VOKE-296925 format. One line per field, with one value per residue: chain; x, y, z of N, C-alpha, C in turn. Coordinates in nm, 4 decimals. Example, Ala and Ser with C-alpha at 12.3 -4.5 7.8 and 13.67 -1.06 7.14 Angstrom:
BEGIN
cadena [A A]
neast [1.3190 1.2850]
nnorth [-0.5690 -0.2250]
nup [0.7800 0.7080]
caeast [1.2300 1.3670]
canorth [-0.4500 -0.1060]
caup [0.7800 0.7140]
ceast [1.3200 1.2900]
cnorth [-0.3300 0.0030]
cup [0.7800 0.7870]
! end
This chain:
BEGIN
cadena [A A A A A A A A A A A A A A A A A A A A A A A A A A A A A A A A A A A A A A A A A A A A A A A A A A A A A A A A A A A A A A A A A A A A A A A A A A A A A A A A A A A A A A A A A A A A A A]
neast [3.5776 3.5670 3.6011 3.8556 4.0837 4.1839 4.3327 4.4755 4.5723 4.7490 4.6656 4.7473 4.5826 4.4740 4.5506 4.3284 4.0664 4.0976 4.0083 3.7767 3.6810 3.6613 3.5443 3.2650 3.1850 3.1627 3.0160 3.0886 3.2234 3.5015 3.6441 3.5411 3.6072 3.9116 3.9695 3.8977 4.1014 4.3207 4.2596 4.3099 4.1757 3.9671 3.7935 3.4930 3.2847 2.9546 2.7207 2.5147 2.1300 1.9804 2.1135 2.0309 1.7795 1.7012 1.8171 1.6814 1.4499 1.5059 1.5583 1.3100 1.1674 1.3022 1.1677 1.0089 1.0167 0.9759 1.1474 1.3903 1.6894 1.7462 1.6592 1.8549 2.0927 1.9951 2.0138 2.2832 2.4219 2.3445 2.4395 2.6874 2.7037 2.6174 2.8327 3.0580 2.9908 3.0038 3.1524 3.4445 3.8067 4.0568 4.3655 4.6791 4.9292 5.2921]
nnorth [-4.7200 -4.7666 -4.5505 -4.6133 -4.5195 -4.3280 -3.9738 -3.7659 -3.4337 -3.1535 -2.8399 -2.4954 -2.1981 -2.0545 -2.1549 -2.3290 -2.1586 -2.0787 -2.2778 -2.3207 -2.1381 -2.1551 -2.3866 -2.3421 -2.1195 -2.2969 -2.4803 -2.7524 -3.0530 -3.0680 -3.2465 -3.3254 -3.1374 -3.1013 -3.3823 -3.3085 -3.1329 -3.2819 -3.4236 -3.2802 -3.0096 -2.6973 -2.6443 -2.4523 -2.1274 -2.1791 -2.1192 -1.8040 -1.7843 -1.6871 -1.7212 -2.0039 -1.9729 -1.8069 -1.9599 -2.1648 -2.0784 -1.9830 -2.2349 -2.3374 -2.1572 -2.2417 -2.4786 -2.3653 -2.3058 -2.3007 -2.3044 -2.5316 -2.4763 -2.2574 -2.3232 -2.5077 -2.3774 -2.1790 -2.3993 -2.4717 -2.2663 -2.2004 -2.4355 -2.3926 -2.2131 -2.3031 -2.4576 -2.2850 -2.1512 -2.3666 -2.5762 -2.7130 -2.5680 -2.7201 -2.7441 -2.7018 -2.9066 -2.8861]
nup [-3.3014 -2.9710 -2.7175 -2.4844 -2.3528 -2.0748 -2.0636 -1.8698 -1.7441 -1.6609 -1.6393 -1.6383 -1.4879 -1.6476 -1.9066 -1.8809 -1.8168 -2.1142 -2.1986 -2.1235 -2.2194 -2.4891 -2.5482 -2.4539 -2.6267 -2.8997 -2.7912 -2.7595 -2.5537 -2.3470 -2.3829 -2.6473 -2.8091 -2.7442 -2.8849 -3.1522 -3.2175 -3.2233 -3.4044 -3.6387 -3.6857 -3.6441 -3.4433 -3.4979 -3.3685 -3.2214 -3.4246 -3.3919 -3.3045 -3.4306 -3.7503 -3.7946 -3.7599 -4.0287 -4.2141 -4.2058 -4.3024 -4.5480 -4.6398 -4.6655 -4.8332 -5.0927 -5.1573 -5.2897 -5.4870 -5.8896 -6.1052 -6.2089 -6.2255 -6.0763 -5.8184 -5.7761 -5.7629 -5.5610 -5.3539 -5.3428 -5.3112 -5.0296 -4.8934 -4.9353 -4.7844 -4.5411 -4.4500 -4.4681 -4.2253 -4.0408 -4.0612 -3.9229 -3.9345 -4.0982 -4.0086 -4.1165 -4.1635 -4.0564]
caeast [3.5739 3.4670 3.6957 3.8971 4.1894 4.1747 4.3527 4.4589 4.6556 4.7472 4.6865 4.7386 4.4960 4.4738 4.5064 4.1930 4.0091 4.0718 3.9753 3.6431 3.5985 3.6270 3.4264 3.1344 3.1431 3.1555 2.9143 3.1480 3.2591 3.6619 3.7259 3.5438 3.7182 4.0732 3.9683 3.9055 4.2451 4.4376 4.2751 4.3618 4.0582 3.9736 3.5945 3.4428 3.1942 2.8623 2.6803 2.3913 1.9935 1.9551 2.1948 1.9491 1.6319 1.7559 1.8567 1.5239 1.3211 1.5877 1.5175 1.1200 1.1594 1.3509 1.1308 0.8490 1.0887 0.9547 1.2549 1.5098 1.7933 1.7731 1.6490 1.9847 2.2169 1.9806 2.0790 2.3996 2.4814 2.2964 2.5252 2.8313 2.7049 2.5961 3.0091 3.1378 2.9558 2.9577 3.2735 3.5771 3.8822 4.1631 4.5032 4.7836 5.0757 5.4021]
canorth [-4.7838 -4.7081 -4.4360 -4.6777 -4.4535 -4.1778 -3.8639 -3.6609 -3.3631 -3.0600 -2.7110 -2.3969 -2.1670 -1.9670 -2.2296 -2.3917 -2.0787 -2.0528 -2.4077 -2.3467 -2.0600 -2.1916 -2.4953 -2.2907 -2.0634 -2.4087 -2.6130 -2.9243 -3.0924 -3.0460 -3.3929 -3.3057 -2.9882 -3.1783 -3.4521 -3.2310 -3.0348 -3.3701 -3.4873 -3.1617 -2.9460 -2.6369 -2.5713 -2.3043 -2.1218 -2.1869 -2.0050 -1.7340 -1.8786 -1.5979 -1.7881 -2.1138 -1.9238 -1.7793 -2.0755 -2.2354 -1.9757 -1.9974 -2.4085 -2.3092 -2.0870 -2.3202 -2.5735 -2.3250 -2.2279 -2.4019 -2.2948 -2.5820 -2.4062 -2.1419 -2.4122 -2.6284 -2.2200 -2.1580 -2.4841 -2.4855 -2.1214 -2.2584 -2.5659 -2.3311 -2.1126 -2.3452 -2.5184 -2.1777 -2.1151 -2.4949 -2.6953 -2.7054 -2.5480 -2.7977 -2.7555 -2.7212 -2.9760 -2.8332]
caup [-3.1756 -2.8704 -2.6252 -2.4060 -2.3395 -2.0090 -2.0130 -1.7470 -1.7920 -1.6169 -1.7154 -1.5731 -1.4740 -1.7493 -2.0036 -1.8147 -1.9068 -2.2658 -2.2944 -2.1167 -2.3226 -2.6602 -2.5277 -2.4695 -2.7720 -2.9942 -2.7459 -2.7639 -2.4461 -2.3704 -2.4568 -2.8211 -2.8540 -2.8001 -2.9994 -3.2927 -3.2749 -3.2106 -3.5531 -3.6828 -3.7067 -3.5222 -3.4516 -3.4881 -3.2636 -3.2468 -3.4409 -3.3249 -3.3064 -3.5939 -3.8095 -3.7911 -3.8623 -4.1855 -4.3056 -4.2343 -4.3822 -4.7074 -4.7165 -4.6874 -4.9559 -5.1993 -5.1707 -5.3337 -5.6189 -6.0168 -6.1987 -6.1399 -6.2320 -5.9817 -5.7322 -5.7455 -5.7424 -5.4409 -5.2481 -5.3872 -5.1731 -4.8628 -4.8284 -4.8906 -4.6117 -4.4123 -4.4432 -4.3934 -4.0962 -3.8957 -4.0863 -3.8445 -4.0414 -4.1182 -3.9635 -4.1944 -4.1076 -4.1744]
ceast [3.5773 3.6273 3.7405 3.9725 4.1718 4.3149 4.3586 4.6006 4.6614 4.7621 4.6707 4.5934 4.4355 4.4680 4.3664 4.0960 3.9760 3.9984 3.8407 3.5593 3.5749 3.5312 3.3029 3.0894 3.1563 3.0879 2.9421 3.2146 3.4123 3.6955 3.6865 3.6234 3.8406 4.0728 3.9852 4.0443 4.3522 4.3814 4.3040 4.2300 4.0323 3.8443 3.5889 3.3244 3.0467 2.7399 2.5286 2.2552 1.9664 1.9816 2.0431 1.7989 1.6493 1.7702 1.7265 1.4587 1.3749 1.5167 1.3802 1.1360 1.1870 1.2667 0.9667 0.8888 1.0359 1.0704 1.3637 1.6624 1.8369 1.7319 1.8141 2.0876 2.1427 2.0402 2.2393 2.4921 2.4210 2.4059 2.6751 2.8385 2.6972 2.7819 3.0658 3.1294 3.0225 3.1532 3.3837 3.6883 4.0142 4.2970 4.5942 4.8973 5.1747 5.5224]
cnorth [-4.7075 -4.6405 -4.5067 -4.5721 -4.3452 -4.1153 -3.7584 -3.5648 -3.2415 -2.9223 -2.5706 -2.2894 -2.0724 -2.0677 -2.3091 -2.2985 -2.0596 -2.1643 -2.4262 -2.2645 -2.0619 -2.3315 -2.4648 -2.1971 -2.1993 -2.5163 -2.7277 -2.9525 -3.0535 -3.1514 -3.4132 -3.2421 -3.0650 -3.2951 -3.4132 -3.1918 -3.1356 -3.4536 -3.4037 -3.0746 -2.8532 -2.5632 -2.4958 -2.2790 -2.1407 -2.1014 -1.9304 -1.8218 -1.7766 -1.6984 -1.9401 -2.0969 -1.9228 -1.8956 -2.2013 -2.2009 -2.0130 -2.1358 -2.4088 -2.2968 -2.1170 -2.4263 -2.4888 -2.2974 -2.3451 -2.4156 -2.4074 -2.5676 -2.3621 -2.2049 -2.4792 -2.4714 -2.2034 -2.2569 -2.4974 -2.3432 -2.1516 -2.3241 -2.4507 -2.2230 -2.1688 -2.4034 -2.3855 -2.1342 -2.2214 -2.5939 -2.6468 -2.6569 -2.6439 -2.7290 -2.8214 -2.7910 -2.9427 -2.9313]
cup [-3.0595 -2.7639 -2.5124 -2.3100 -2.2279 -2.0485 -1.9045 -1.7688 -1.7245 -1.6591 -1.6280 -1.5535 -1.5665 -1.8990 -1.9827 -1.8310 -1.9812 -2.2767 -2.2276 -2.1949 -2.4407 -2.6580 -2.5232 -2.5686 -2.8883 -2.9077 -2.8137 -2.6069 -2.5033 -2.4181 -2.6049 -2.8921 -2.8376 -2.9237 -3.1402 -3.3389 -3.2766 -3.3373 -3.6627 -3.7221 -3.5919 -3.5573 -3.4600 -3.3608 -3.3202 -3.3226 -3.3979 -3.3809 -3.4695 -3.7373 -3.8985 -3.8223 -4.0057 -4.2480 -4.3146 -4.2899 -4.5400 -4.7530 -4.7485 -4.8286 -5.0984 -5.2285 -5.2572 -5.4551 -5.7861 -6.0814 -6.1233 -6.1285 -6.0686 -5.8226 -5.6760 -5.6985 -5.5834 -5.2936 -5.2277 -5.3073 -5.0359 -4.8356 -4.8239 -4.8184 -4.4856 -4.3620 -4.4444 -4.2541 -3.9911 -3.9471 -4.0240 -3.9597 -4.0120 -4.1006 -4.0457 -4.1283 -4.1790 -4.1796]
! end
């Protein structure tokens, strides 16, 4: 479904500064950041470039492994690491 409803809100200068700071850290637009919060997720900060370099090197190295058990374990560990660093945290409903 397309985004057809426009929302205008008023924020204090302090709240606007917080929103800008958080969207800069996550590399999300202000609308995207607020949509994630509305859906119950707290966006995480965008990882540093080094994270992606290491992940890419580990992915390449995993392709050279001959032992399928170690290969699956490494891929599982990479997936766990990626989720821990990038997947937004779910807001608990009270």
